[in-house]
Backbone as CSV, one residue per row, in Angstrom:
resi,resn,N_x,N_y,N_z,CA_x,CA_y,CA_z,C_x,C_y,C_z
1,MET,0.040,-29.004,4.163,-0.373,-27.109,4.369,0.595,-27.462,5.906
2,SER,1.323,-26.504,6.281,1.263,-25.927,7.356,0.505,-25.324,9.173
3,GLY,-0.443,-24.326,7.332,-1.442,-23.302,8.142,-2.777,-23.387,7.520
4,ASP,-3.992,-22.962,8.022,-5.020,-22.082,7.507,-4.651,-20.991,6.961
5,PHE,-5.367,-21.357,6.101,-5.786,-19.714,4.967,-6.825,-19.453,5.034
6,TYR,-7.385,-18.030,5.009,-8.460,-17.712,5.501,-8.452,-16.167,4.665
7,LEU,-9.761,-16.172,4.044,-9.621,-14.390,3.409,-10.655,-14.059,3.678
8,ASP,-11.219,-13.206,4.915,-12.244,-12.713,4.736,-12.489,-11.038,3.708
9,PRO,-13.757,-11.459,3.040,-13.701,-10.432,2.005,-14.446,-9.381,2.598
10,ARG,-15.139,-8.855,4.033,-14.966,-8.167,4.718,-13.757,-6.942,4.582
11,GLU,-12.911,-7.650,5.145,-11.598,-6.981,5.273,-11.014,-7.116,3.994
12,MET,-11.080,-7.482,2.778,-10.880,-7.040,1.463,-10.855,-6.336,1.239
13,ALA,-12.025,-6.030,1.353,-13.358,-4.418,1.047,-13.044,-2.866,1.559
14,ARG,-12.400,-3.682,3.278,-12.120,-2.357,3.593,-11.057,-1.858,2.677
15,LEU,-9.960,-2.734,2.888,-8.122,-2.507,1.852,-9.232,-1.981,0.632
16,ALA,-10.328,-2.301,0.229,-9.814,-1.588,-1.079,-10.457,-0.398,-1.182
17,GLY,-11.339,0.022,-0.235,-11.474,1.575,0.238,-10.492,2.688,0.128
18,ALA,-9.742,1.916,1.364,-8.706,2.924,1.598,-7.746,2.862,0.755
19,PHE,-7.841,2.102,-0.172,-6.900,2.430,-1.692,-7.552,3.216,-2.660
20,ASP,-8.703,2.852,-2.219,-10.127,4.011,-3.661,-9.639,5.162,-2.938
21,THR,-9.995,5.398,-1.557,-9.526,7.167,-0.769,-8.302,7.261,-1.430
22,ARG,-7.226,6.341,-0.904,-5.897,7.017,-1.602,-6.148,7.252,-2.857
23,ALA,-6.597,6.654,-3.142,-5.999,7.093,-5.175,-7.055,8.336,-5.797
24,TYR,-8.000,8.977,-4.550,-8.782,10.132,-5.539,-8.267,10.973,-4.066
25,ASP,-7.768,10.606,-3.377,-6.794,11.925,-2.644,-5.418,12.348,-3.062
26,LEU,-4.453,11.052,-4.072,-3.573,12.156,-4.816,-4.131,11.768,-6.052
27,ALA,-4.408,12.070,-6.194,-5.374,12.258,-7.826,-6.088,13.280,-7.710
28,SER,-6.440,13.841,-6.781,-6.653,15.183,-6.785,-6.056,16.360,-6.083
29,ALA,-4.677,16.018,-5.130,-3.392,16.579,-5.453,-2.908,16.973,-6.542
30,VAL,-2.441,16.044,-7.170,-1.656,16.237,-8.525,-2.560,16.964,-9.260
31,ARG,-3.747,17.283,-8.994,-3.988,17.760,-9.744,-4.134,19.241,-10.145
32,ALA,-4.130,19.918,-8.686,-3.786,21.121,-7.720,-2.216,21.041,-8.159
33,PHE,-1.578,20.569,-7.726,-0.201,20.330,-8.119,-0.125,21.054,-9.155
34,GLU,-0.811,20.262,-10.396,-0.319,20.412,-12.080,-1.227,21.910,-12.156
35,ARG,-1.627,22.175,-11.506,-2.599,24.171,-11.493,-1.643,24.694,-11.124
36,THR,-0.665,24.673,-10.478,0.177,25.311,-9.973,1.802,25.461,-10.086
37,THR,2.212,24.293,-11.011,3.734,24.403,-11.351,3.752,24.822,-13.349
38,GLY,2.994,25.516,-13.691,2.747,25.809,-15.505,4.052,26.432,-15.394
39,ALA,4.710,27.069,-16.101,5.745,28.068,-17.099,4.934,29.378,-15.759
40,GLU,3.853,29.495,-16.743,2.688,30.410,-16.007,2.688,31.118,-14.326
41,GLN,2.943,29.892,-14.394,2.364,29.977,-12.665,3.798,30.356,-11.822
42,ILE,4.868,30.207,-12.585,6.048,30.013,-11.753,6.311,31.429,-11.489
43,HIS,6.361,32.659,-12.840,6.726,33.621,-12.631,7.222,34.276,-11.479
44,ASP,6.162,34.586,-11.010,5.646,35.531,-9.277,6.287,34.536,-7.988
45,GLY,6.777,33.475,-8.357,6.461,32.984,-7.077,8.357,32.718,-7.060
46,PHE,8.757,33.072,-8.035,10.495,32.427,-7.891,12.016,33.288,-8.066
47,GLY,10.643,34.746,-8.340,11.876,35.598,-7.995,12.889,35.893,-9.903
48,LEU,13.997,36.163,-9.547,15.115,36.443,-10.398,14.994,35.081,-11.381
49,LEU,14.925,33.556,-10.307,15.344,32.720,-11.181,14.905,32.779,-12.094
50,THR,13.165,33.022,-12.481,12.360,32.763,-13.609,12.997,33.916,-14.494
51,GLU,14.060,34.741,-14.126,15.029,35.317,-15.273,15.515,34.231,-16.697
52,SER,16.187,33.006,-15.990,16.378,32.169,-16.377,15.535,31.487,-17.263
53,GLU,15.593,31.232,-18.721,14.516,30.305,-19.636,15.293,29.082,-19.543
54,GLU,16.456,28.679,-19.020,17.266,27.411,-19.092,16.475,26.948,-17.117
55,VAL,16.626,27.627,-16.360,16.276,27.276,-14.910,14.581,26.361,-15.546
56,THR,14.138,27.888,-15.547,12.536,27.960,-15.492,11.882,26.388,-16.646
57,SER,12.306,26.443,-17.959,12.343,25.220,-18.745,12.572,23.769,-17.665
58,ALA,13.604,23.904,-17.196,13.598,22.844,-16.509,13.298,22.555,-15.320
59,TYR,12.795,23.714,-14.406,11.349,23.336,-13.532,9.811,22.573,-13.934
60,VAL,9.557,23.096,-14.919,8.614,22.982,-16.041,8.689,21.328,-16.208
61,VAL,9.349,21.145,-17.117,10.117,19.933,-17.309,10.163,18.683,-15.484
62,LEU,10.799,19.210,-14.969,10.592,18.511,-13.725,9.202,17.894,-13.009
63,ALA,8.361,19.109,-12.948,7.098,19.208,-12.033,5.766,18.299,-12.976
64,ALA,6.237,18.911,-14.475,5.203,17.839,-15.417,5.738,16.081,-15.112
65,GLY,6.686,16.448,-15.267,7.534,14.614,-15.466,6.711,13.747,-13.442
66,MET,7.036,14.783,-12.547,6.497,14.261,-11.511,5.232,14.531,-10.729
67,GLY,4.315,15.198,-12.059,2.791,14.978,-11.688,2.404,14.107,-12.285
68,GLU,3.337,13.529,-13.537,2.741,12.488,-14.866,3.121,10.644,-13.192
69,SER,4.276,11.108,-12.615,4.414,9.841,-12.113,3.241,9.499,-10.618
70,LEU,3.177,11.380,-10.488,2.132,10.510,-9.415,0.573,10.349,-9.761
71,GLY,0.460,10.736,-11.007,-1.171,10.526,-11.603,-1.239,8.687,-11.610
72,ASN,0.486,9.021,-12.161,0.020,7.114,-12.756,0.269,6.076,-11.214
73,LEU,0.565,6.881,-10.191,0.912,6.166,-9.075,-1.075,6.041,-8.376
74,ALA,-1.560,6.868,-8.689,-2.753,7.486,-7.966,-3.946,6.064,-9.027
75,ARG,-3.811,6.029,-10.502,-4.191,5.105,-11.235,-3.592,4.276,-11.102
76,HIS,-2.495,3.944,-10.767,-2.303,2.104,-9.929,-3.371,1.911,-8.553
77,PHE,-3.201,2.851,-7.630,-3.618,2.764,-6.351,-5.591,2.440,-6.630
78,ASP,-6.101,2.763,-7.748,-7.083,2.794,-8.632,-7.846,1.102,-8.877
79,GLU,-6.112,0.657,-9.294,-6.630,-0.068,-10.008,-6.655,-1.627,-8.935
80,VAL,-5.548,-1.007,-7.799,-5.145,-1.637,-7.095,-6.846,-2.298,-5.944
81,SER,-7.229,-0.959,-5.993,-8.360,-1.087,-5.030,-9.520,-2.026,-6.714
82,GLN,-9.802,-1.801,-7.567,-10.682,-1.980,-7.920,-10.252,-4.251,-8.091
83,ALA,-9.556,-4.928,-7.973,-8.722,-6.051,-8.228,-9.279,-6.300,-6.272
84,LEU,-9.041,-5.966,-5.632,-9.506,-6.163,-4.271,-11.351,-5.897,-4.091
85,LYS,-11.349,-5.406,-5.005,-12.989,-5.559,-4.419,-13.496,-6.571,-5.625
86,ASP,-12.837,-6.705,-6.828,-13.735,-8.318,-7.515,-13.084,-9.493,-6.688
87,ASN,-11.935,-9.291,-6.310,-11.295,-11.158,-4.969,-11.936,-11.204,-4.103
88,ALA,-12.852,-9.408,-3.350,-13.730,-9.811,-2.346,-14.636,-10.779,-2.708
89,LYS,-15.283,-10.327,-4.371,-16.813,-10.583,-4.567,-16.354,-12.363,-5.095
90,ASN,-15.272,-12.021,-4.967,-15.097,-13.986,-5.635,-14.470,-15.140,-4.327
91,SER,-13.928,-13.946,-3.433,-13.929,-14.877,-2.254,-15.445,-14.892,-1.933
92,GLU,-16.585,-14.440,-1.584,-17.310,-14.401,-1.393,-18.432,-15.729,-1.854
93,ALA,-18.208,-15.567,-3.151,-19.426,-16.306,-3.429,-18.575,-17.842,-3.545
94,ALA,-17.500,-17.798,-3.648,-16.518,-19.356,-3.491,-16.411,-19.760,-2.231
95,ASP,-17.332,-19.175,-0.956,-17.240,-19.013,0.545,-18.357,-19.727,0.626
96,GLU,-20.093,-19.035,-0.249,-20.987,-19.198,-0.265,-21.552,-21.001,-1.381
97,ALA,-20.389,-20.995,-2.084,-20.935,-21.942,-2.800,-19.935,-23.268,-2.157
98,LEU,-19.561,-22.863,-1.061,-17.887,-23.974,-0.386,-19.613,-24.746,0.828
99,THR,-20.267,-23.815,1.000,-20.748,-23.790,2.216,-22.237,-24.985,2.149
100,GLY,-22.466,-24.145,0.499,-24.028,-25.342,-0.069,-23.543,-26.418,-0.530
101,LEU,-21.906,-26.539,-1.037,-21.994,-27.939,-0.851,-22.035,-29.118,0.487
102,PHE,-21.432,-28.379,0.975,-21.242,-28.621,2.384,-22.332,-29.530,3.276
103,LYS,-23.491,-28.397,3.487,-24.759,-28.695,3.333,-25.636,-28.893,2.678
104,GLY,-25.377,-29.897,0.825,-25.222,-30.297,-0.069,-26.683,-29.841,-0.685
105,ALA,-26.558,-28.383,-1.021,-27.651,-27.704,-1.612,-26.729,-26.984,-3.145
106,LYS,-27.655,-27.158,-3.784,-26.993,-27.367,-5.426,-26.214,-25.950,-5.872
107,THR,-25.783,-25.512,-6.467,-25.288,-24.362,-6.808,-25.207,-24.289,-8.170
């Protein structure tokens, strides 16, 4: 091996926290977006465009798809956060076990 490799469980936990925060923020933004983009909500904001059912329905479909995609991204961020937290715990446990082996302690 050409170099050393080290995982710092604290840094992994920090990164997990950052993903967790982003997941929460994005999920909150998606909920707010979804509350304001339904067919009922757009009639006042779009003026004459809402007179066309075709335009209105296309907008609603596009907005719903965007909300779904962004919701999926928020869930993915949450899954990444959880995986990083689990990995940080596993790395810390492995480090402690390895330290114990070098000290001659039983694990």
